[in-house]
PyMOL Python script that loads the backbone (N, CA, C, O; Angstrom):
from pymol import cmd

cmd.read_pdbstr("""\
ATOM      1  N   MET A   1      91.369 116.156  93.034  1.00  0.00           N
ATOM      2  CA  MET A   1      91.323 117.088  91.560  1.00  0.00           C
ATOM      3  C   MET A   1      92.386 118.154  91.732  1.00  0.00           C
ATOM      4  O   MET A   1      92.339 119.067  92.557  1.00  0.00           O
ATOM      5  N   CYS A   2      93.124 117.981  91.060  1.00  0.00           N
ATOM      6  CA  CYS A   2      94.287 118.980  90.943  1.00  0.00           C
ATOM      7  C   CYS A   2      94.031 120.130  89.927  1.00  0.00           C
ATOM      8  O   CYS A   2      93.731 119.944  88.748  1.00  0.00           O
ATOM      9  N   LEU A   3      94.197 121.443  90.574  1.00  0.00           N
ATOM     10  CA  LEU A   3      94.151 122.338  89.827  1.00  0.00           C
ATOM     11  C   LEU A   3      95.672 123.231  89.666  1.00  0.00           C
ATOM     12  O   LEU A   3      96.449 123.284  90.619  1.00  0.00           O
ATOM     13  N   ALA A   4      95.925 123.803  88.551  1.00  0.00           N
ATOM     14  CA  ALA A   4      96.836 124.774  88.367  1.00  0.00           C
ATOM     15  C   ALA A   4      96.611 126.303  88.990  1.00  0.00           C
ATOM     16  O   ALA A   4      95.713 127.019  88.546  1.00  0.00           O
ATOM     17  N   LEU A   5      97.342 126.667  89.866  1.00  0.00           N
ATOM     18  CA  LEU A   5      97.038 127.799  90.359  1.00  0.00           C
ATOM     19  C   LEU A   5      96.967 129.174  89.805  1.00  0.00           C
ATOM     20  O   LEU A   5      96.306 130.107  90.262  1.00  0.00           O
ATOM     21  N   ASP A   6      97.857 129.175  88.597  1.00  0.00           N
ATOM     22  CA  ASP A   6      98.050 130.393  87.877  1.00  0.00           C
ATOM     23  C   ASP A   6      97.074 130.232  87.107  1.00  0.00           C
ATOM     24  O   ASP A   6      96.644 131.372  86.932  1.00  0.00           O
ATOM     25  N   SER A   7      96.106 129.131  86.213  1.00  0.00           N
ATOM     26  CA  SER A   7      95.078 129.270  85.364  1.00  0.00           C
ATOM     27  C   SER A   7      93.890 128.950  85.909  1.00  0.00           C
ATOM     28  O   SER A   7      92.830 129.505  85.619  1.00  0.00           O
ATOM     29  N   GLY A   8      94.042 127.948  86.799  1.00  0.00           N
ATOM     30  CA  GLY A   8      92.663 127.078  87.271  1.00  0.00           C
ATOM     31  C   GLY A   8      92.303 125.957  86.472  1.00  0.00           C
ATOM     32  O   GLY A   8      91.288 125.312  86.735  1.00  0.00           O
ATOM     33  N   GLU A   9      93.166 125.625  85.367  1.00  0.00           N
ATOM     34  CA  GLU A   9      93.217 124.512  84.725  1.00  0.00           C
ATOM     35  C   GLU A   9      93.063 122.979  85.776  1.00  0.00           C
ATOM     36  O   GLU A   9      93.511 122.788  86.906  1.00  0.00           O
ATOM     37  N   VAL A  10      92.595 122.443  85.257  1.00  0.00           N
ATOM     38  CA  VAL A  10      92.257 121.125  85.719  1.00  0.00           C
ATOM     39  C   VAL A  10      93.067 120.074  85.181  1.00  0.00           C
ATOM     40  O   VAL A  10      92.793 119.379  84.202  1.00  0.00           O
ATOM     41  N   MET A  11      94.298 120.004  86.050  1.00  0.00           N
ATOM     42  CA  MET A  11      95.322 119.094  85.759  1.00  0.00           C
ATOM     43  C   MET A  11      94.940 117.757  85.808  1.00  0.00           C
ATOM     44  O   MET A  11      95.430 117.158  84.851  1.00  0.00           O
ATOM     45  N   TYR A  12      94.189 116.957  86.609  1.00  0.00           N
ATOM     46  CA  TYR A  12      93.669 115.619  86.761  1.00  0.00           C
ATOM     47  C   TYR A  12      92.748 115.557  87.643  1.00  0.00           C
ATOM     48  O   TYR A  12      92.845 116.361  88.571  1.00  0.00           O
ATOM     49  N   GLU A  13      91.737 114.730  87.640  1.00  0.00           N
ATOM     50  CA  GLU A  13      91.003 114.148  88.540  1.00  0.00           C
ATOM     51  C   GLU A  13      91.072 112.461  89.285  1.00  0.00           C
ATOM     52  O   GLU A  13      91.366 111.488  88.591  1.00  0.00           O
ATOM     53  N   GLU A  14      90.799 112.362  90.558  1.00  0.00           N
ATOM     54  CA  GLU A  14      90.985 111.296  90.653  1.00  0.00           C
ATOM     55  C   GLU A  14      90.059 110.600  92.341  1.00  0.00           C
ATOM     56  O   GLU A  14      90.349 110.858  93.509  1.00  0.00           O
ATOM     57  N   ARG A  15      89.066 109.800  91.855  1.00  0.00           N
ATOM     58  CA  ARG A  15      88.276 109.322  93.085  1.00  0.00           C
ATOM     59  C   ARG A  15      88.726 109.404  94.492  1.00  0.00           C
ATOM     60  O   ARG A  15      88.020 109.999  95.306  1.00  0.00           O
ATOM     61  N   GLY A  16      90.005 108.775  94.898  1.00  0.00           N
ATOM     62  CA  GLY A  16      90.948 108.431  95.830  1.00  0.00           C
ATOM     63  C   GLY A  16      90.056 108.036  96.883  1.00  0.00           C
ATOM     64  O   GLY A  16      89.386 107.023  96.680  1.00  0.00           O
ATOM     65  N   VAL A  17      89.898 108.761  98.172  1.00  0.00           N
ATOM     66  CA  VAL A  17      89.144 108.325  99.184  1.00  0.00           C
ATOM     67  C   VAL A  17      87.843 109.025  99.101  1.00  0.00           C
ATOM     68  O   VAL A  17      87.164 108.954 100.126  1.00  0.00           O
ATOM     69  N   GLY A  18      87.498 109.485  98.407  1.00  0.00           N
ATOM     70  CA  GLY A  18      86.091 109.961  98.072  1.00  0.00           C
ATOM     71  C   GLY A  18      86.140 111.406  98.731  1.00  0.00           C
ATOM     72  O   GLY A  18      87.208 111.966  98.979  1.00  0.00           O
ATOM     73  N   ARG A  19      84.665 112.065  99.044  1.00  0.00           N
ATOM     74  CA  ARG A  19      84.511 113.233  99.945  1.00  0.00           C
ATOM     75  C   ARG A  19      85.232 113.119 101.033  1.00  0.00           C
ATOM     76  O   ARG A  19      85.211 111.994 101.532  1.00  0.00           O
ATOM     77  N   GLY A  20      86.070 114.173 101.738  1.00  0.00           N
ATOM     78  CA  GLY A  20      86.376 114.199 102.974  1.00  0.00           C
ATOM     79  C   GLY A  20      87.606 115.441 103.100  1.00  0.00           C
ATOM     80  O   GLY A  20      87.692 116.424 102.364  1.00  0.00           O
ATOM     81  N   SER A  21      88.317 115.167 104.000  1.00  0.00           N
ATOM     82  CA  SER A  21      88.968 116.486 104.308  1.00  0.00           C
ATOM     83  C   SER A  21      90.675 116.313 104.094  1.00  0.00           C
ATOM     84  O   SER A  21      91.170 115.206 103.884  1.00  0.00           O
ATOM     85  N   ILE A  22      91.293 117.263 104.157  1.00  0.00           N
ATOM     86  CA  ILE A  22      92.883 116.885 103.789  1.00  0.00           C
ATOM     87  C   ILE A  22      93.991 117.823 104.666  1.00  0.00           C
ATOM     88  O   ILE A  22      93.655 118.680 105.483  1.00  0.00           O
ATOM     89  N   ALA A  23      94.887 117.596 104.440  1.00  0.00           N
ATOM     90  CA  ALA A  23      95.904 118.090 105.180  1.00  0.00           C
ATOM     91  C   ALA A  23      97.489 118.241 104.457  1.00  0.00           C
ATOM     92  O   ALA A  23      97.819 117.240 103.821  1.00  0.00           O
ATOM     93  N   TYR A  24      98.175 119.011 104.474  1.00  0.00           N
ATOM     94  CA  TYR A  24      99.726 118.939 103.572  1.00  0.00           C
ATOM     95  C   TYR A  24     100.610 118.984 104.721  1.00  0.00           C
ATOM     96  O   TYR A  24     100.492 119.748 105.679  1.00  0.00           O
ATOM     97  N   ALA A  25     101.744 117.870 104.503  1.00  0.00           N
ATOM     98  CA  ALA A  25     102.584 118.478 105.193  1.00  0.00           C
ATOM     99  C   ALA A  25     104.200 117.751 104.555  1.00  0.00           C
ATOM    100  O   ALA A  25     104.265 116.555 104.271  1.00  0.00           O
ATOM    101  N   ASP A  26     105.101 118.459 104.447  1.00  0.00           N
ATOM    102  CA  ASP A  26     106.526 117.903 103.838  1.00  0.00           C
ATOM    103  C   ASP A  26     106.339 116.864 102.159  1.00  0.00           C
ATOM    104  O   ASP A  26     106.873 115.841 101.728  1.00  0.00           O
ATOM    105  N   GLY A  27     105.154 117.954 101.572  1.00  0.00           N
ATOM    106  CA  GLY A  27     105.126 117.045 100.044  1.00  0.00           C
ATOM    107  C   GLY A  27     104.061 116.442 100.106  1.00  0.00           C
ATOM    108  O   GLY A  27     103.364 116.403  99.092  1.00  0.00           O
ATOM    109  N   MET A  28     103.689 115.891 101.134  1.00  0.00           N
ATOM    110  CA  MET A  28     102.629 114.747 101.037  1.00  0.00           C
ATOM    111  C   MET A  28     101.407 115.190 101.463  1.00  0.00           C
ATOM    112  O   MET A  28     101.317 115.969 102.413  1.00  0.00           O
ATOM    113  N   LEU A  29      99.945 114.557 100.540  1.00  0.00           N
ATOM    114  CA  LEU A  29      98.759 114.832 101.338  1.00  0.00           C
ATOM    115  C   LEU A  29      98.101 114.077 102.046  1.00  0.00           C
ATOM    116  O   LEU A  29      97.882 113.050 101.404  1.00  0.00           O
ATOM    117  N   TYR A  30      97.571 114.027 103.252  1.00  0.00           N
ATOM    118  CA  TYR A  30      96.684 113.203 104.291  1.00  0.00           C
ATOM    119  C   TYR A  30      95.334 113.347 103.950  1.00  0.00           C
ATOM    120  O   TYR A  30      94.657 114.199 104.525  1.00  0.00           O
ATOM    121  N   CYS A  31      94.923 112.722 103.207  1.00  0.00           N
ATOM    122  CA  CYS A  31      93.312 112.479 102.480  1.00  0.00           C
ATOM    123  C   CYS A  31      92.544 111.800 103.465  1.00  0.00           C
ATOM    124  O   CYS A  31      92.855 110.616 103.597  1.00  0.00           O
ATOM    125  N   TYR A  32      91.599 112.231 104.218  1.00  0.00           N
ATOM    126  CA  TYR A  32      90.623 111.698 105.171  1.00  0.00           C
ATOM    127  C   TYR A  32      89.139 111.619 104.797  1.00  0.00           C
ATOM    128  O   TYR A  32      88.389 112.543 105.110  1.00  0.00           O
ATOM    129  N   GLY A  33      88.631 110.386 104.039  1.00  0.00           N
ATOM    130  CA  GLY A  33      87.653 110.441 103.582  1.00  0.00           C
ATOM    131  C   GLY A  33      86.429 110.116 104.583  1.00  0.00           C
ATOM    132  O   GLY A  33      86.603 109.667 105.716  1.00  0.00           O
ATOM    133  N   GLU A  34      85.144 110.407 104.007  1.00  0.00           N
ATOM    134  CA  GLU A  34      84.146 110.283 105.181  1.00  0.00           C
ATOM    135  C   GLU A  34      83.815 109.113 105.446  1.00  0.00           C
ATOM    136  O   GLU A  34      82.986 108.915 106.334  1.00  0.00           O
ATOM    137  N   LYS A  35      84.335 108.153 104.801  1.00  0.00           N
ATOM    138  CA  LYS A  35      84.192 106.744 105.064  1.00  0.00           C
ATOM    139  C   LYS A  35      85.306 105.833 106.023  1.00  0.00           C
ATOM    140  O   LYS A  35      85.313 104.637 106.315  1.00  0.00           O
ATOM    141  N   GLY A  36      86.075 106.760 106.311  1.00  0.00           N
ATOM    142  CA  GLY A  36      87.255 106.198 107.213  1.00  0.00           C
ATOM    143  C   GLY A  36      88.068 105.820 106.826  1.00  0.00           C
ATOM    144  O   GLY A  36      88.845 105.220 107.568  1.00  0.00           O
ATOM    145  N   THR A  37      88.319 105.946 105.571  1.00  0.00           N
ATOM    146  CA  THR A  37      89.798 105.493 104.840  1.00  0.00           C
ATOM    147  C   THR A  37      90.705 106.593 104.741  1.00  0.00           C
ATOM    148  O   THR A  37      90.387 107.548 104.032  1.00  0.00           O
ATOM    149  N   LEU A  38      91.907 106.587 105.422  1.00  0.00           N
ATOM    150  CA  LEU A  38      92.798 107.595 105.175  1.00  0.00           C
ATOM    151  C   LEU A  38      94.020 107.308 104.432  1.00  0.00           C
ATOM    152  O   LEU A  38      94.718 106.327 104.687  1.00  0.00           O
ATOM    153  N   ALA A  39      94.296 108.188 103.479  1.00  0.00           N
ATOM    154  CA  ALA A  39      95.634 107.626 102.405  1.00  0.00           C
ATOM    155  C   ALA A  39      96.643 108.977 102.221  1.00  0.00           C
ATOM    156  O   ALA A  39      96.438 110.189 102.164  1.00  0.00           O
ATOM    157  N   LEU A  40      97.513 108.349 102.176  1.00  0.00           N
ATOM    158  CA  LEU A  40      99.080 109.390 102.340  1.00  0.00           C
ATOM    159  C   LEU A  40      99.226 109.226 100.381  1.00  0.00           C
ATOM    160  O   LEU A  40      99.229 108.169  99.750  1.00  0.00           O
ATOM    161  N   VAL A  41      99.329 110.613  99.834  1.00  0.00           N
ATOM    162  CA  VAL A  41      99.500 110.575  98.738  1.00  0.00           C
ATOM    163  C   VAL A  41     100.356 111.649  98.443  1.00  0.00           C
ATOM    164  O   VAL A  41     100.241 112.765  98.950  1.00  0.00           O
ATOM    165  N   ARG A  42     101.155 111.344  97.681  1.00  0.00           N
ATOM    166  CA  ARG A  42     102.513 112.440  97.075  1.00  0.00           C
ATOM    167  C   ARG A  42     101.961 113.589  96.024  1.00  0.00           C
ATOM    168  O   ARG A  42     101.667 113.542  94.830  1.00  0.00           O
ATOM    169  N   ALA A  43     101.955 114.455  96.838  1.00  0.00           N
ATOM    170  CA  ALA A  43     101.438 115.842  95.752  1.00  0.00           C
ATOM    171  C   ALA A  43     102.126 116.418  94.540  1.00  0.00           C
ATOM    172  O   ALA A  43     103.219 116.981  94.612  1.00  0.00           O
ATOM    173  N   SER A  44     101.477 116.262  93.476  1.00  0.00           N
ATOM    174  CA  SER A  44     102.289 116.304  92.284  1.00  0.00           C
ATOM    175  C   SER A  44     101.255 116.751  91.378  1.00  0.00           C
ATOM    176  O   SER A  44     100.098 116.332  91.346  1.00  0.00           O
ATOM    177  N   PRO A  45     101.777 117.641  90.642  1.00  0.00           N
ATOM    178  CA  PRO A  45     100.637 118.013  89.316  1.00  0.00           C
ATOM    179  C   PRO A  45     100.871 116.919  88.033  1.00  0.00           C
ATOM    180  O   PRO A  45     100.387 117.106  86.917  1.00  0.00           O
ATOM    181  N   GLU A  46     101.471 116.072  88.297  1.00  0.00           N
ATOM    182  CA  GLU A  46     101.951 114.910  87.284  1.00  0.00           C
ATOM    183  C   GLU A  46     100.462 113.659  87.419  1.00  0.00           C
ATOM    184  O   GLU A  46      99.945 113.135  86.432  1.00  0.00           O
ATOM    185  N   GLY A  47     100.082 113.447  88.686  1.00  0.00           N
ATOM    186  CA  GLY A  47      99.315 112.565  88.412  1.00  0.00           C
ATOM    187  C   GLY A  47      99.313 112.223  90.001  1.00  0.00           C
ATOM    188  O   GLY A  47     100.154 112.621  90.806  1.00  0.00           O
ATOM    189  N   TYR A  48      98.062 111.305  90.313  1.00  0.00           N
ATOM    190  CA  TYR A  48      97.896 110.865  91.831  1.00  0.00           C
ATOM    191  C   TYR A  48      98.615 109.546  92.087  1.00  0.00           C
ATOM    192  O   TYR A  48      98.663 108.479  91.476  1.00  0.00           O
ATOM    193  N   ALA A  49      99.224 110.065  93.354  1.00  0.00           N
ATOM    194  CA  ALA A  49      99.907 108.511  93.559  1.00  0.00           C
ATOM    195  C   ALA A  49      99.944 108.224  94.863  1.00  0.00           C
ATOM    196  O   ALA A  49     100.616 108.869  95.668  1.00  0.00           O
ATOM    197  N   SER A  50      99.271 107.303  95.135  1.00  0.00           N
ATOM    198  CA  SER A  50      98.938 106.723  96.653  1.00  0.00           C
ATOM    199  C   SER A  50      99.985 106.294  97.323  1.00  0.00           C
ATOM    200  O   SER A  50     100.474 105.289  96.807  1.00  0.00           O
ATOM    201  N   VAL A  51     100.698 106.785  98.589  1.00  0.00           N
ATOM    202  CA  VAL A  51     101.907 106.040  98.746  1.00  0.00           C
ATOM    203  C   VAL A  51     101.148 104.699 100.033  1.00  0.00           C
ATOM    204  O   VAL A  51     101.823 103.717 100.341  1.00  0.00           O
ATOM    205  N   SER A  52     100.039 104.875 100.487  1.00  0.00           N
ATOM    206  CA  SER A  52      99.775 103.830 101.543  1.00  0.00           C
ATOM    207  C   SER A  52      98.478 104.353 102.033  1.00  0.00           C
ATOM    208  O   SER A  52      98.262 105.543 102.261  1.00  0.00           O
ATOM    209  N   ARG A  53      97.609 103.365 102.185  1.00  0.00           N
ATOM    210  CA  ARG A  53      96.432 103.970 102.933  1.00  0.00           C
ATOM    211  C   ARG A  53      95.786 102.823 103.925  1.00  0.00           C
ATOM    212  O   ARG A  53      96.078 101.633 103.805  1.00  0.00           O
ATOM    213  N   PHE A  54      94.715 103.409 105.092  1.00  0.00           N
ATOM    214  CA  PHE A  54      94.477 102.189 105.865  1.00  0.00           C
ATOM    215  C   PHE A  54      92.721 102.895 106.439  1.00  0.00           C
ATOM    216  O   PHE A  54      92.386 104.071 106.297  1.00  0.00           O
ATOM    217  N   LYS A  55      92.076 102.071 106.911  1.00  0.00           N
ATOM    218  CA  LYS A  55      90.794 102.207 107.607  1.00  0.00           C
ATOM    219  C   LYS A  55      91.014 103.037 108.850  1.00  0.00           C
ATOM    220  O   LYS A  55      92.122 102.526 109.013  1.00  0.00           O
ATOM    221  N   VAL A  56      90.929 103.815 109.799  1.00  0.00           N
ATOM    222  CA  VAL A  56      90.726 104.547 111.206  1.00  0.00           C
ATOM    223  C   VAL A  56      89.963 103.403 111.837  1.00  0.00           C
ATOM    224  O   VAL A  56      88.888 103.010 111.384  1.00  0.00           O
ATOM    225  N   PRO A  57      90.670 102.779 113.105  1.00  0.00           N
ATOM    226  CA  PRO A  57      90.003 102.063 113.359  1.00  0.00           C
ATOM    227  C   PRO A  57      89.134 102.082 114.390  1.00  0.00           C
ATOM    228  O   PRO A  57      88.250 101.287 114.711  1.00  0.00           O
ATOM    229  N   HIS A  58      89.714 103.668 115.134  1.00  0.00           N
ATOM    230  CA  HIS A  58      88.853 103.619 116.556  1.00  0.00           C
ATOM    231  C   HIS A  58      87.975 104.685 116.177  1.00  0.00           C
ATOM    232  O   HIS A  58      88.079 105.417 115.192  1.00  0.00           O
ATOM    233  N   GLY A  59      86.937 104.689 117.237  1.00  0.00           N
ATOM    234  CA  GLY A  59      86.036 105.527 117.338  1.00  0.00           C
ATOM    235  C   GLY A  59      84.584 105.426 116.869  1.00  0.00           C
ATOM    236  O   GLY A  59      84.426 104.371 116.255  1.00  0.00           O
ATOM    237  N   GLU A  60      83.511 106.130 116.943  1.00  0.00           N
ATOM    238  CA  GLU A  60      82.057 106.065 116.493  1.00  0.00           C
ATOM    239  C   GLU A  60      81.535 107.114 115.593  1.00  0.00           C
ATOM    240  O   GLU A  60      81.941 108.252 115.826  1.00  0.00           O
ATOM    241  N   GLY A  61      80.657 106.940 114.545  1.00  0.00           N
ATOM    242  CA  GLY A  61      80.088 107.865 113.819  1.00  0.00           C
ATOM    243  C   GLY A  61      80.715 108.174 112.673  1.00  0.00           C
ATOM    244  O   GLY A  61      81.407 107.399 112.012  1.00  0.00           O
ATOM    245  N   GLN A  62      80.403 109.673 112.352  1.00  0.00           N
ATOM    246  CA  GLN A  62      80.741 110.228 111.042  1.00  0.00           C
ATOM    247  C   GLN A  62      82.433 110.238 111.198  1.00  0.00           C
ATOM    248  O   GLN A  62      83.076 110.171 112.246  1.00  0.00           O
ATOM    249  N   HIS A  63      82.849 110.325 110.056  1.00  0.00           N
ATOM    250  CA  HIS A  63      84.520 110.834 109.807  1.00  0.00           C
ATOM    251  C   HIS A  63      85.034 111.985 108.947  1.00  0.00           C
ATOM    252  O   HIS A  63      85.716 112.085 107.928  1.00  0.00           O
ATOM    253  N   TRP A  64      84.355 112.895 109.877  1.00  0.00           N
ATOM    254  CA  TRP A  64      84.110 114.309 109.072  1.00  0.00           C
ATOM    255  C   TRP A  64      85.065 115.546 109.958  1.00  0.00           C
ATOM    256  O   TRP A  64      84.833 116.753 109.902  1.00  0.00           O
ATOM    257  N   ALA A  65      86.186 114.889 110.777  1.00  0.00           N
ATOM    258  CA  ALA A  65      87.451 115.726 111.529  1.00  0.00           C
ATOM    259  C   ALA A  65      88.056 115.977 109.985  1.00  0.00           C
ATOM    260  O   ALA A  65      87.572 115.580 108.925  1.00  0.00           O
ATOM    261  N   HIS A  66      89.306 116.787 110.209  1.00  0.00           N
ATOM    262  CA  HIS A  66      90.138 117.146 109.682  1.00  0.00           C
ATOM    263  C   HIS A  66      91.407 116.686 110.223  1.00  0.00           C
ATOM    264  O   HIS A  66      91.707 117.000 111.375  1.00  0.00           O
ATOM    265  N   PRO A  67      92.262 115.903 109.438  1.00  0.00           N
ATOM    266  CA  PRO A  67      93.347 114.986 109.973  1.00  0.00           C
ATOM    267  C   PRO A  67      94.437 116.551 110.289  1.00  0.00           C
ATOM    268  O   PRO A  67      94.420 117.669 109.775  1.00  0.00           O
ATOM    269  N   VAL A  68      95.252 115.957 111.312  1.00  0.00           N
ATOM    270  CA  VAL A  68      96.314 117.143 111.819  1.00  0.00           C
ATOM    271  C   VAL A  68      97.651 116.693 111.463  1.00  0.00           C
ATOM    272  O   VAL A  68      98.021 115.519 111.437  1.00  0.00           O
ATOM    273  N   VAL A  69      98.254 117.590 111.224  1.00  0.00           N
ATOM    274  CA  VAL A  69      99.794 117.207 111.281  1.00  0.00           C
ATOM    275  C   VAL A  69     100.512 118.018 112.159  1.00  0.00           C
ATOM    276  O   VAL A  69     100.420 119.237 112.022  1.00  0.00           O
ATOM    277  N   SER A  70     101.384 117.428 113.258  1.00  0.00           N
ATOM    278  CA  SER A  70     102.036 118.755 114.150  1.00  0.00           C
ATOM    279  C   SER A  70     103.317 117.797 114.973  1.00  0.00           C
ATOM    280  O   SER A  70     103.048 116.717 115.499  1.00  0.00           O
ATOM    281  N   GLY A  71     104.407 118.258 114.977  1.00  0.00           N
ATOM    282  CA  GLY A  71     105.307 117.786 115.659  1.00  0.00           C
ATOM    283  C   GLY A  71     105.865 116.156 115.225  1.00  0.00           C
ATOM    284  O   GLY A  71     106.319 115.465 116.137  1.00  0.00           O
ATOM    285  N   GLY A  72     105.823 115.729 114.166  1.00  0.00           N
ATOM    286  CA  GLY A  72     106.080 114.244 113.481  1.00  0.00           C
ATOM    287  C   GLY A  72     104.934 113.427 114.102  1.00  0.00           C
ATOM    288  O   GLY A  72     105.143 112.254 114.411  1.00  0.00           O
ATOM    289  N   ARG A  73     103.732 113.999 114.297  1.00  0.00           N
ATOM    290  CA  ARG A  73     102.561 112.913 114.251  1.00  0.00           C
ATOM    291  C   ARG A  73     101.426 113.507 113.522  1.00  0.00           C
ATOM    292  O   ARG A  73     101.347 114.649 113.071  1.00  0.00           O
ATOM    293  N   LEU A  74     100.560 112.552 113.476  1.00  0.00           N
ATOM    294  CA  LEU A  74      99.646 112.506 112.604  1.00  0.00           C
ATOM    295  C   LEU A  74      98.543 112.057 113.481  1.00  0.00           C
ATOM    296  O   LEU A  74      98.517 111.009 114.126  1.00  0.00           O
ATOM    297  N   TYR A  75      97.330 113.286 113.409  1.00  0.00           N
ATOM    298  CA  TYR A  75      96.128 113.242 114.626  1.00  0.00           C
ATOM    299  C   TYR A  75      94.835 112.946 114.038  1.00  0.00           C
ATOM    300  O   TYR A  75      94.566 113.708 113.109  1.00  0.00           O
ATOM    301  N   ILE A  76      93.930 112.051 114.300  1.00  0.00           N
ATOM    302  CA  ILE A  76      93.078 111.779 113.432  1.00  0.00           C
ATOM    303  C   ILE A  76      91.918 111.587 114.809  1.00  0.00           C
ATOM    304  O   ILE A  76      91.956 110.613 115.561  1.00  0.00           O
ATOM    305  N   ARG A  77      90.912 112.730 114.939  1.00  0.00           N
ATOM    306  CA  ARG A  77      89.764 112.498 115.817  1.00  0.00           C
ATOM    307  C   ARG A  77      88.116 111.866 114.936  1.00  0.00           C
ATOM    308  O   ARG A  77      87.626 112.216 113.862  1.00  0.00           O
ATOM    309  N   HIS A  78      87.728 111.020 115.778  1.00  0.00           N
ATOM    310  CA  HIS A  78      86.886 110.158 115.070  1.00  0.00           C
ATOM    311  C   HIS A  78      85.874 109.946 116.273  1.00  0.00           C
ATOM    312  O   HIS A  78      86.173 109.107 117.122  1.00  0.00           O
ATOM    313  N   GLY A  79      84.700 110.658 116.390  1.00  0.00           N
ATOM    314  CA  GLY A  79      83.893 110.628 117.312  1.00  0.00           C
ATOM    315  C   GLY A  79      84.593 110.983 118.675  1.00  0.00           C
ATOM    316  O   GLY A  79      85.159 112.074 118.741  1.00  0.00           O
ATOM    317  N   ASP A  80      84.600 110.225 119.666  1.00  0.00           N
ATOM    318  CA  ASP A  80      85.018 110.658 121.005  1.00  0.00           C
ATOM    319  C   ASP A  80      86.344 109.854 120.892  1.00  0.00           C
ATOM    320  O   ASP A  80      86.828 109.474 121.958  1.00  0.00           O
ATOM    321  N   ALA A  81      86.947 109.569 119.824  1.00  0.00           N
ATOM    322  CA  ALA A  81      88.263 108.901 120.340  1.00  0.00           C
ATOM    323  C   ALA A  81      89.350 109.805 119.305  1.00  0.00           C
ATOM    324  O   ALA A  81      89.039 109.998 118.130  1.00  0.00           O
ATOM    325  N   LEU A  82      90.552 110.289 119.837  1.00  0.00           N
ATOM    326  CA  LEU A  82      91.770 110.498 119.209  1.00  0.00           C
ATOM    327  C   LEU A  82      92.808 109.984 119.298  1.00  0.00           C
ATOM    328  O   LEU A  82      93.234 109.797 120.437  1.00  0.00           O
ATOM    329  N   VAL A  83      93.513 109.612 118.295  1.00  0.00           N
ATOM    330  CA  VAL A  83      94.470 108.939 117.818  1.00  0.00           C
ATOM    331  C   VAL A  83      95.684 109.763 116.882  1.00  0.00           C
ATOM    332  O   VAL A  83      95.669 110.657 116.036  1.00  0.00           O
ATOM    333  N   ALA A  84      96.809 108.858 117.599  1.00  0.00           N
ATOM    334  CA  ALA A  84      98.097 109.666 116.964  1.00  0.00           C
ATOM    335  C   ALA A  84      98.978 108.767 116.431  1.00  0.00           C
ATOM    336  O   ALA A  84      99.325 107.792 117.098  1.00  0.00           O
ATOM    337  N   TYR A  85      99.379 108.950 115.355  1.00  0.00           N
ATOM    338  CA  TYR A  85     100.243 108.107 114.525  1.00  0.00           C
ATOM    339  C   TYR A  85     101.783 108.885 114.337  1.00  0.00           C
ATOM    340  O   TYR A  85     101.757 110.074 114.020  1.00  0.00           O
ATOM    341  N   GLU A  86     103.049 108.245 114.521  1.00  0.00           N
ATOM    342  CA  GLU A  86     104.017 108.692 114.495  1.00  0.00           C
ATOM    343  C   GLU A  86     104.731 108.518 113.019  1.00  0.00           C
ATOM    344  O   GLU A  86     105.180 107.471 112.552  1.00  0.00           O
ATOM    345  N   ILE A  87     104.718 109.619 112.508  1.00  0.00           N
ATOM    346  CA  ILE A  87     105.012 109.767 110.907  1.00  0.00           C
ATOM    347  C   ILE A  87     106.089 110.073 110.586  1.00  0.00           C
ATOM    348  O   ILE A  87     106.354 109.969 109.389  1.00  0.00           O
ATOM    349  N   ARG A  88     107.105 110.555 111.495  1.00  0.00           N
ATOM    350  CA  ARG A  88     108.851 110.942 111.322  1.00  0.00           C
ATOM    351  C   ARG A  88     109.248 109.850 110.561  1.00  0.00           C
ATOM    352  O   ARG A  88     108.733 108.733 110.516  1.00  0.00           O
ATOM    353  N   LYS A  89     110.289 110.314 109.923  1.00  0.00           N
ATOM    354  CA  LYS A  89     111.060 109.341 109.199  1.00  0.00           C
ATOM    355  C   LYS A  89     112.179 108.622 110.191  1.00  0.00           C
ATOM    356  O   LYS A  89     112.934 107.758 109.745  1.00  0.00           O
TER     357      LYS A  89
END
""", "prot")
cmd.dss("prot")
cmd.show_as("cartoon", "prot")
cmd.util.cbc("prot")
cmd.orient("prot")
């Protein structure tokens, strides 16, 4: 869901990866759904624009951790696994 900060008006709603957690970096949203899908989405008030998505392949159990972006890497924890993806241009 995208909300206008000044008014609280709903700009649009999109199902995307469903319920989960999100991180923001360099104009992009890293959306991690509780079913294990991670989507890269352009942050825009005009609409939902998914750039790419994939299923997190490592770990076991619930996909409840928050994605973290630091030092040009995206970190995802799933159960006892921690994976790092290089995301620098």
